[in-house]
Structure formats: C-alpha cells, structure tokens
N, CA, C and O atoms as CSV, one atom per row, in Angstrom:
chain,resi,resn,atom,element,x,y,z
A,1,UNK,N,N,-124.744,-122.418,19.350
A,1,UNK,CA,C,-124.324,-121.267,19.901
A,1,UNK,C,C,-124.574,-120.213,19.434
A,1,UNK,O,O,-124.614,-119.853,18.258
A,2,UNK,N,N,-124.872,-119.325,20.981
A,2,UNK,CA,C,-125.716,-118.141,20.296
A,2,UNK,C,C,-124.235,-116.756,20.086
A,2,UNK,O,O,-123.480,-116.448,21.008
A,3,UNK,N,N,-124.166,-116.015,18.328
A,3,UNK,CA,C,-123.301,-115.249,18.083
A,3,UNK,C,C,-123.202,-114.043,18.514
A,3,UNK,O,O,-123.074,-114.674,19.563
A,4,UNK,N,N,-123.114,-112.721,18.838
A,4,UNK,CA,C,-123.335,-111.588,18.427
A,4,UNK,C,C,-122.809,-110.584,16.802
A,4,UNK,O,O,-121.731,-110.341,16.259
A,5,UNK,N,N,-123.875,-110.338,16.596
A,5,UNK,CA,C,-123.318,-109.751,14.818
A,5,UNK,C,C,-123.608,-108.266,14.425
A,5,UNK,O,O,-124.708,-107.877,14.033
A,6,UNK,N,N,-122.764,-107.667,14.538
A,6,UNK,CA,C,-122.411,-106.582,14.055
A,6,UNK,C,C,-122.292,-106.885,12.813
A,6,UNK,O,O,-121.954,-107.841,12.115
A,7,UNK,N,N,-122.925,-105.042,12.641
A,7,UNK,CA,C,-123.195,-104.347,11.294
A,7,UNK,C,C,-121.402,-102.953,11.364
A,7,UNK,O,O,-121.207,-102.051,12.179
A,8,UNK,N,N,-120.443,-103.419,10.099
A,8,UNK,CA,C,-119.689,-101.829,10.453
A,8,UNK,C,C,-120.064,-101.233,10.342
A,8,UNK,O,O,-121.105,-101.702,9.881
A,9,UNK,N,N,-120.277,-99.475,10.381
A,9,UNK,CA,C,-120.721,-98.147,9.776
A,9,UNK,C,C,-120.427,-98.351,8.788
A,9,UNK,O,O,-121.196,-97.583,8.210
A,10,UNK,N,N,-119.574,-99.070,7.612
A,10,UNK,CA,C,-118.995,-98.944,5.920
A,10,UNK,C,C,-119.774,-99.671,5.919
A,10,UNK,O,O,-119.673,-100.187,4.806
A,11,UNK,N,N,-120.700,-100.210,6.510
A,11,UNK,CA,C,-121.325,-101.682,6.210
A,11,UNK,C,C,-123.091,-100.450,5.964
A,11,UNK,O,O,-123.809,-100.330,4.971
A,12,UNK,N,N,-123.160,-99.991,6.920
A,12,UNK,CA,C,-124.471,-99.503,7.260
A,12,UNK,C,C,-124.618,-98.028,5.843
A,12,UNK,O,O,-125.585,-97.428,5.374
A,13,UNK,N,N,-122.792,-97.941,5.542
A,13,UNK,CA,C,-123.596,-96.748,4.786
A,13,UNK,C,C,-123.995,-97.574,3.197
A,13,UNK,O,O,-124.695,-97.224,2.246
A,14,UNK,N,N,-123.081,-98.944,3.505
A,14,UNK,CA,C,-123.476,-99.481,2.115
A,14,UNK,C,C,-125.309,-99.837,1.362
A,14,UNK,O,O,-126.042,-99.833,0.373
A,15,UNK,N,N,-125.153,-100.098,2.790
A,15,UNK,CA,C,-126.713,-101.074,3.660
A,15,UNK,C,C,-127.682,-99.832,2.454
A,15,UNK,O,O,-128.250,-99.981,1.372
A,16,UNK,N,N,-127.388,-98.370,3.605
A,16,UNK,CA,C,-127.740,-97.395,3.327
A,16,UNK,C,C,-128.076,-96.675,1.542
A,16,UNK,O,O,-129.144,-96.108,1.314
A,17,UNK,N,N,-127.124,-96.814,0.586
A,17,UNK,CA,C,-127.005,-96.326,-0.900
A,17,UNK,C,C,-127.805,-97.245,-1.510
A,17,UNK,O,O,-128.583,-96.901,-2.400
A,18,UNK,N,N,-127.665,-98.855,-0.978
A,18,UNK,CA,C,-128.968,-99.364,-1.823
A,18,UNK,C,C,-130.189,-98.961,-1.420
A,18,UNK,O,O,-130.899,-98.262,-2.142
A,19,UNK,N,N,-130.558,-99.375,-0.198
A,19,UNK,CA,C,-131.962,-99.038,0.073
A,19,UNK,C,C,-132.427,-98.138,-0.832
A,19,UNK,O,O,-133.283,-98.210,-1.713
A,20,UNK,N,N,-131.497,-97.029,-0.343
A,20,UNK,CA,C,-132.110,-95.503,-1.225
A,20,UNK,C,C,-131.906,-95.036,-2.592
A,20,UNK,O,O,-132.408,-94.051,-3.133
A,21,UNK,N,N,-130.765,-96.237,-3.257
A,21,UNK,CA,C,-131.460,-96.525,-5.152
A,21,UNK,C,C,-133.097,-97.230,-4.962
A,21,UNK,O,O,-134.216,-96.720,-5.017
A,22,UNK,N,N,-132.642,-98.564,-4.730
A,22,UNK,CA,C,-134.220,-98.793,-4.445
A,22,UNK,C,C,-135.622,-98.137,-4.179
A,22,UNK,O,O,-136.715,-98.418,-4.671
A,23,UNK,N,N,-135.263,-97.154,-3.233
A,23,UNK,CA,C,-136.593,-95.912,-2.690
A,23,UNK,C,C,-136.703,-95.448,-4.191
A,23,UNK,O,O,-137.756,-95.561,-4.819
A,24,UNK,N,N,-135.485,-94.888,-4.758
A,24,UNK,CA,C,-135.716,-93.508,-5.795
A,24,UNK,C,C,-136.008,-94.428,-7.824
A,24,UNK,O,O,-136.228,-94.070,-8.981
A,25,UNK,N,N,-135.815,-95.570,-7.101
A,25,UNK,CA,C,-136.465,-96.551,-8.441
A,25,UNK,C,C,-137.899,-96.841,-8.306
A,25,UNK,O,O,-138.691,-96.492,-9.181
A,26,UNK,N,N,-138.381,-97.663,-6.910
A,26,UNK,CA,C,-139.453,-98.540,-6.357
A,26,UNK,C,C,-139.287,-98.533,-5.809
A,26,UNK,O,O,-138.202,-98.945,-5.398
A,27,UNK,N,N,-140.779,-97.725,-4.701
A,27,UNK,CA,C,-140.825,-98.104,-3.345
A,27,UNK,C,C,-141.086,-99.596,-2.821
A,27,UNK,O,O,-141.029,-100.030,-1.671
A,28,UNK,N,N,-141.349,-100.158,-3.864
A,28,UNK,CA,C,-141.860,-101.706,-3.438
A,28,UNK,C,C,-141.060,-102.234,-3.424
A,28,UNK,O,O,-140.572,-102.690,-2.390
A,29,UNK,N,N,-140.585,-102.394,-4.597
A,29,UNK,CA,C,-138.939,-102.861,-4.418
A,29,UNK,C,C,-137.633,-102.776,-3.765
A,29,UNK,O,O,-136.512,-103.170,-4.088
A,30,UNK,N,N,-138.175,-102.043,-2.585
A,30,UNK,CA,C,-136.829,-101.429,-1.675
A,30,UNK,C,C,-137.795,-102.467,-0.455
A,30,UNK,O,O,-137.155,-103.114,0.375
A,31,UNK,N,N,-138.882,-102.511,-0.463
A,31,UNK,CA,C,-139.384,-102.780,0.900
A,31,UNK,C,C,-139.118,-104.596,0.845
A,31,UNK,O,O,-139.232,-105.109,1.959
A,32,UNK,N,N,-138.781,-105.598,-0.321
A,32,UNK,CA,C,-138.421,-106.467,-0.542
A,32,UNK,C,C,-136.793,-106.531,-0.898
A,32,UNK,O,O,-136.367,-107.660,-1.142
A,33,UNK,N,N,-136.124,-105.753,-0.935
A,33,UNK,CA,C,-134.669,-105.463,-0.950
A,33,UNK,C,C,-134.311,-105.943,0.778
A,33,UNK,O,O,-133.641,-106.869,1.235
A,34,UNK,N,N,-135.160,-104.754,1.481
A,34,UNK,CA,C,-134.936,-104.531,2.562
A,34,UNK,C,C,-135.307,-106.290,3.519
A,34,UNK,O,O,-134.576,-106.825,4.354
A,35,UNK,N,N,-136.472,-106.726,3.064
A,35,UNK,CA,C,-136.910,-107.967,3.914
A,35,UNK,C,C,-135.654,-108.816,3.229
A,35,UNK,O,O,-134.910,-109.398,4.020
A,36,UNK,N,N,-135.383,-108.918,1.854
A,36,UNK,CA,C,-134.641,-109.921,1.698
A,36,UNK,C,C,-133.453,-110.004,2.187
A,36,UNK,O,O,-132.647,-110.929,2.289
A,37,UNK,N,N,-133.450,-108.602,2.561
A,37,UNK,CA,C,-131.597,-108.521,2.820
A,37,UNK,C,C,-131.640,-109.391,4.368
A,37,UNK,O,O,-130.981,-110.347,4.777
A,38,UNK,N,N,-133.149,-108.262,5.218
A,38,UNK,CA,C,-132.581,-108.866,6.568
A,38,UNK,C,C,-133.634,-110.638,6.616
A,38,UNK,O,O,-134.457,-110.704,7.528
A,39,UNK,N,N,-133.525,-111.868,5.674
A,39,UNK,CA,C,-133.488,-113.010,5.822
A,39,UNK,C,C,-132.026,-113.243,5.670
A,39,UNK,O,O,-131.450,-113.574,6.706
A,40,UNK,N,N,-131.484,-113.163,4.854
A,40,UNK,CA,C,-130.028,-113.028,4.304
A,40,UNK,C,C,-129.289,-112.973,5.836
A,40,UNK,O,O,-128.772,-113.991,6.296
A,41,UNK,N,N,-129.289,-111.835,6.494
A,41,UNK,CA,C,-129.295,-111.449,7.379
A,41,UNK,C,C,-129.181,-112.805,8.954
A,41,UNK,O,O,-128.340,-113.099,9.803
A,42,UNK,N,N,-130.477,-113.217,8.606
A,42,UNK,CA,C,-131.066,-114.573,9.338
A,42,UNK,C,C,-130.200,-115.951,9.653
A,42,UNK,O,O,-129.734,-116.652,10.551
A,43,UNK,N,N,-130.338,-115.800,8.281
A,43,UNK,CA,C,-129.776,-116.770,7.637
A,43,UNK,C,C,-128.102,-117.282,8.622
A,43,UNK,O,O,-127.730,-118.090,9.473
A,44,UNK,N,N,-127.578,-116.187,7.785
A,44,UNK,CA,C,-126.219,-115.865,8.805
A,44,UNK,C,C,-125.927,-116.372,9.710
A,44,UNK,O,O,-125.447,-117.497,9.846
A,45,UNK,N,N,-126.218,-115.485,10.575
A,45,UNK,CA,C,-126.355,-115.630,12.016
A,45,UNK,C,C,-127.060,-116.928,12.813
A,45,UNK,O,O,-126.870,-117.047,14.024
A,46,UNK,N,N,-127.880,-117.889,12.083
A,46,UNK,CA,C,-128.532,-119.374,12.584
A,46,UNK,C,C,-126.958,-120.487,12.018
A,46,UNK,O,O,-126.341,-121.377,12.604
A,47,UNK,N,N,-126.759,-119.671,10.245
A,47,UNK,CA,C,-125.697,-121.084,10.134
A,47,UNK,C,C,-124.379,-120.374,9.313
A,47,UNK,O,O,-124.155,-120.555,8.116
A,48,UNK,N,N,-123.405,-119.367,10.395
A,48,UNK,CA,C,-122.427,-118.410,9.774
A,48,UNK,C,C,-121.160,-119.836,9.195
A,48,UNK,O,O,-120.140,-119.553,8.565
A,49,UNK,N,N,-121.474,-121.050,9.517
A,49,UNK,CA,C,-120.739,-121.686,8.848
A,49,UNK,C,C,-120.824,-122.731,7.456
A,49,UNK,O,O,-120.034,-123.633,7.180
A,50,UNK,N,N,-122.176,-122.255,6.601
A,50,UNK,CA,C,-122.695,-122.822,5.567
A,50,UNK,C,C,-121.602,-122.192,4.367
A,50,UNK,O,O,-121.312,-122.671,3.271
A,51,UNK,N,N,-121.009,-120.630,5.188
A,51,UNK,CA,C,-121.027,-119.983,4.083
A,51,UNK,C,C,-119.943,-120.265,3.785
A,51,UNK,O,O,-119.036,-120.576,4.557
A,52,UNK,N,N,-119.894,-120.172,2.330
A,52,UNK,CA,C,-118.467,-120.687,1.197
A,52,UNK,C,C,-117.325,-119.483,1.834
A,52,UNK,O,O,-117.382,-118.267,1.653
A,53,UNK,N,N,-116.334,-120.227,2.596
A,53,UNK,CA,C,-115.382,-118.273,2.496
A,53,UNK,C,C,-114.757,-118.158,1.022
A,53,UNK,O,O,-114.424,-119.094,0.296
A,54,UNK,N,N,-114.690,-116.968,0.793
A,54,UNK,CA,C,-114.425,-116.783,-0.990
A,54,UNK,C,C,-113.000,-115.993,-0.940
A,54,UNK,O,O,-112.189,-116.015,-1.865
A,55,UNK,N,N,-112.891,-115.557,-0.174
A,55,UNK,CA,C,-111.715,-114.863,-0.390
A,55,UNK,C,C,-111.488,-113.864,1.669
A,55,UNK,O,O,-112.241,-113.327,2.482
A,56,UNK,N,N,-109.667,-114.243,1.525
A,56,UNK,CA,C,-109.106,-113.923,2.725
A,56,UNK,C,C,-110.013,-113.879,3.947
A,56,UNK,O,O,-110.202,-112.836,4.573
A,57,UNK,N,N,-110.553,-115.016,4.258
A,57,UNK,CA,C,-111.934,-115.452,5.664
A,57,UNK,C,C,-112.251,-114.346,5.508
A,57,UNK,O,O,-111.873,-113.464,6.279
A,58,UNK,N,N,-113.202,-114.060,4.232
A,58,UNK,CA,C,-113.961,-113.599,3.904
A,58,UNK,C,C,-115.527,-114.313,3.578
A,58,UNK,O,O,-115.901,-114.527,2.425
A,59,UNK,N,N,-115.987,-114.493,4.252
A,59,UNK,CA,C,-117.188,-115.409,3.610
A,59,UNK,C,C,-118.878,-114.494,3.205
A,59,UNK,O,O,-119.448,-113.603,3.835
A,60,UNK,N,N,-119.176,-115.044,2.199
A,60,UNK,CA,C,-120.460,-113.837,0.927
A,60,UNK,C,C,-121.225,-114.719,1.050
A,60,UNK,O,O,-120.936,-115.913,0.975
A,61,UNK,N,N,-122.329,-114.249,1.261
A,61,UNK,CA,C,-123.972,-114.650,1.508
A,61,UNK,C,C,-125.145,-114.318,0.351
A,61,UNK,O,O,-126.022,-113.492,0.602
A,62,UNK,N,N,-125.096,-115.010,-0.908
A,62,UNK,CA,C,-125.700,-113.758,-1.876
A,62,UNK,C,C,-127.345,-113.551,-1.932
A,62,UNK,O,O,-128.075,-114.475,-2.289
A,63,UNK,N,N,-127.906,-112.131,-1.511
A,63,UNK,CA,C,-129.459,-112.433,-2.155
A,63,UNK,C,C,-129.470,-113.134,-2.891
A,63,UNK,O,O,-128.390,-113.477,-3.371
A,64,UNK,N,N,-130.793,-113.762,-3.408
A,64,UNK,CA,C,-131.232,-114.162,-4.207
A,64,UNK,C,C,-132.038,-113.766,-5.565
A,64,UNK,O,O,-132.350,-114.216,-6.667
A,65,UNK,N,N,-132.161,-112.644,-4.753
A,65,UNK,CA,C,-133.264,-111.920,-5.798
A,65,UNK,C,C,-132.597,-110.462,-6.535
A,65,UNK,O,O,-132.616,-110.089,-7.708
A,66,UNK,N,N,-132.239,-110.081,-5.778
A,66,UNK,CA,C,-130.972,-108.908,-5.786
A,66,UNK,C,C,-129.439,-109.227,-5.947
A,66,UNK,O,O,-128.821,-110.234,-5.602
A,67,UNK,N,N,-128.935,-107.899,-6.667
A,67,UNK,CA,C,-128.040,-108.273,-7.147
A,67,UNK,C,C,-126.265,-108.391,-6.119
A,67,UNK,O,O,-125.105,-108.244,-6.503
A,68,UNK,N,N,-126.664,-108.608,-5.206
A,68,UNK,CA,C,-125.815,-108.131,-3.921
A,68,UNK,C,C,-125.405,-109.635,-3.059
A,68,UNK,O,O,-126.079,-110.647,-2.869
A,69,UNK,N,N,-123.720,-109.201,-2.569
A,69,UNK,CA,C,-124.002,-110.008,-1.575
A,69,UNK,C,C,-123.360,-109.732,-0.420
A,69,UNK,O,O,-122.391,-109.037,-0.726
A,70,UNK,N,N,-123.393,-109.933,0.894
A,70,UNK,CA,C,-122.810,-110.030,1.815
A,70,UNK,C,C,-122.033,-110.508,2.753
A,70,UNK,O,O,-122.136,-111.551,3.399
A,71,UNK,N,N,-120.978,-109.391,2.796
A,71,UNK,CA,C,-119.471,-110.060,3.230
A,71,UNK,C,C,-119.312,-110.532,4.199
A,71,UNK,O,O,-120.492,-110.308,4.470
A,72,UNK,N,N,-118.793,-111.243,5.475
A,72,UNK,CA,C,-118.622,-111.528,6.990
A,72,UNK,C,C,-117.520,-111.902,7.369
A,72,UNK,O,O,-116.675,-112.341,6.589
A,73,UNK,N,N,-117.372,-111.809,8.430
A,73,UNK,CA,C,-116.332,-113.013,9.123
A,73,UNK,C,C,-117.444,-113.277,10.646
A,73,UNK,O,O,-118.438,-112.948,11.294
A,74,UNK,N,N,-115.972,-114.360,10.438
A,74,UNK,CA,C,-117.239,-114.918,12.068
A,74,UNK,C,C,-116.166,-115.281,12.472
A,74,UNK,O,O,-115.346,-115.553,11.595
A,75,UNK,N,N,-115.639,-115.467,14.235
A,75,UNK,CA,C,-114.591,-116.360,15.066
A,75,UNK,C,C,-115.873,-117.209,15.905
A,75,UNK,O,O,-116.963,-117.474,15.398
A,76,UNK,N,N,-115.424,-117.572,17.377
A,76,UNK,CA,C,-116.671,-118.084,17.951
A,76,UNK,C,C,-116.994,-117.859,18.360
A,76,UNK,O,O,-117.427,-118.550,19.283
A,77,UNK,N,N,-117.306,-116.199,18.209
A,77,UNK,CA,C,-118.746,-115.847,19.169
A,77,UNK,C,C,-119.146,-114.930,18.392
A,77,UNK,O,O,-120.270,-114.476,18.609
A,78,UNK,N,N,-118.391,-114.416,17.320
A,78,UNK,CA,C,-118.638,-113.393,16.247
A,78,UNK,C,C,-118.869,-112.991,15.504
A,78,UNK,O,O,-117.796,-112.436,15.265
A,79,UNK,N,N,-120.028,-112.479,14.067
A,79,UNK,CA,C,-120.610,-112.014,13.094
A,79,UNK,C,C,-120.171,-111.113,12.654
A,79,UNK,O,O,-121.119,-110.349,12.473
A,80,UNK,N,N,-118.607,-110.312,12.092
A,80,UNK,CA,C,-118.841,-108.833,11.805
A,80,UNK,C,C,-118.841,-109.136,10.005
A,80,UNK,O,O,-117.963,-109.765,9.414
A,81,UNK,N,N,-120.164,-108.453,9.317
A,81,UNK,CA,C,-120.543,-107.598,7.873
A,81,UNK,C,C,-119.680,-106.660,7.675
A,81,UNK,O,O,-120.128,-105.571,8.034
A,82,UNK,N,N,-118.755,-106.620,7.305
A,82,UNK,CA,C,-117.896,-106.380,6.502
A,82,UNK,C,C,-118.423,-105.192,5.655
A,82,UNK,O,O,-118.113,-104.029,5.916
A,83,UNK,N,N,-119.360,-105.597,4.468
A,83,UNK,CA,C,-119.988,-104.973,3.465
A,83,UNK,C,C,-120.975,-105.478,2.930
A,83,UNK,O,O,-121.371,-106.640,3.020
A,84,UNK,N,N,-121.452,-104.524,2.291
A,84,UNK,CA,C,-122.602,-105.614,1.146
A,84,UNK,C,C,-122.519,-104.146,-0.564
A,84,UNK,O,O,-122.885,-103.040,-0.962
A,85,UNK,N,N,-121.684,-105.474,-0.905
A,85,UNK,CA,C,-121.456,-105.235,-1.904
A,85,UNK,C,C,-122.052,-105.220,-2.750
A,85,UNK,O,O,-122.758,-106.109,-2.275
A,86,UNK,N,N,-122.881,-104.879,-4.449
A,86,UNK,CA,C,-123.553,-105.413,-6.020
A,86,UNK,C,C,-122.527,-105.855,-6.163
A,86,UNK,O,O,-121.407,-105.462,-5.835
A,87,UNK,N,N,-123.020,-107.050,-6.871
A,87,UNK,CA,C,-122.285,-107.765,-7.634
A,87,UNK,C,C,-121.029,-108.098,-8.396
A,87,UNK,O,O,-120.150,-108.960,-8.429
A,88,UNK,N,N,-121.624,-106.252,-9.379
A,88,UNK,CA,C,-120.787,-105.766,-10.450
A,88,UNK,C,C,-119.766,-105.019,-9.725
A,88,UNK,O,O,-119.205,-104.274,-10.528
A,89,UNK,N,N,-119.203,-104.878,-8.354
A,89,UNK,CA,C,-118.126,-104.345,-7.488
A,89,UNK,C,C,-117.133,-105.023,-7.437
A,89,UNK,O,O,-117.245,-106.199,-7.092
A,90,UNK,N,N,-116.087,-104.573,-7.709
A,90,UNK,CA,C,-115.088,-105.945,-7.291
A,90,UNK,C,C,-114.964,-106.101,-5.286
A,90,UNK,O,O,-114.577,-105.114,-4.659
A,91,UNK,N,N,-115.329,-107.374,-4.555
A,91,UNK,CA,C,-114.833,-107.302,-3.551
A,91,UNK,C,C,-113.000,-107.466,-2.764
A,91,UNK,O,O,-112.385,-107.904,-1.792
A,92,UNK,N,N,-112.871,-106.842,-3.888
A,92,UNK,CA,C,-111.354,-106.890,-2.966
A,92,UNK,C,C,-111.287,-105.207,-2.240
A,92,UNK,O,O,-110.511,-104.897,-1.337
A,93,UNK,N,N,-112.454,-104.120,-2.990
A,93,UNK,CA,C,-112.310,-102.737,-2.569
A,93,UNK,C,C,-112.482,-103.364,-0.884
A,93,UNK,O,O,-111.428,-103.156,-0.284
A,94,UNK,N,N,-113.326,-103.928,-0.170
A,94,UNK,CA,C,-113.096,-103.458,1.276
A,94,UNK,C,C,-111.596,-103.458,1.841
A,94,UNK,O,O,-111.088,-102.508,2.435
A,95,UNK,N,N,-111.009,-104.602,1.576
A,95,UNK,CA,C,-110.022,-104.319,2.412
A,95,UNK,C,C,-109.163,-102.730,2.585
A,95,UNK,O,O,-108.447,-102.383,3.524
A,96,UNK,N,N,-109.566,-101.862,1.194
A,96,UNK,CA,C,-109.062,-100.485,1.155
A,96,UNK,C,C,-110.224,-99.459,2.269
A,96,UNK,O,O,-110.356,-98.238,2.364
A,97,UNK,N,N,-111.015,-100.777,3.089
A,97,UNK,CA,C,-111.787,-99.487,4.029
A,97,UNK,C,C,-111.123,-99.735,5.372
A,97,UNK,O,O,-111.398,-99.022,6.338
C-alpha cells in the first residue's frame, strides 16, 4: 500500500537544529546523520506498522548510530512525522506543540 509521508513544520525545525549542531561539530558527521535520517524515514515509509507504539498512538523509530528517535503516527494512507527528538529529551513534550 502506498502511503503519503508528511513532516510537520515543528519536525522540520527539529531536523534543522540537529543538522546545524552536527555541521558545527563535524561536517562529515552531519552528512552521515542526514543519510541515516533518510534511511530511517524510508524504512518508516515502507514498514510503518513494524515499529511499536511507544505512547499515545505514537510510534518511535530510533536511529542506530545517533541518539535520536523519529516520532510518527499513521493511518490507512498517511504517515505523519510529528517530531525528531534526542533520546535525552522527554518525548511527551511533543504534546505541547
């Protein structure tokens, strides 16, 4: 089944902040972060049901080499990425958005 994948504006800000941090730290690390982020997004797109629900109908797919989780919801035809959070952050903060 084909899904439409959307990313909220807040999530775009999360991604921008993470990328900027890695760019300021080490540009090659930033490139690896972006590549892994894309890989996990592709996995979510192909397999949205394989990731367990963590809280409030939110699924969390963790990056393997970076301390981030992609938080998303999905229904019959749409996947919505609602947040990209560092694992040290409280995932419940997305509710405040």
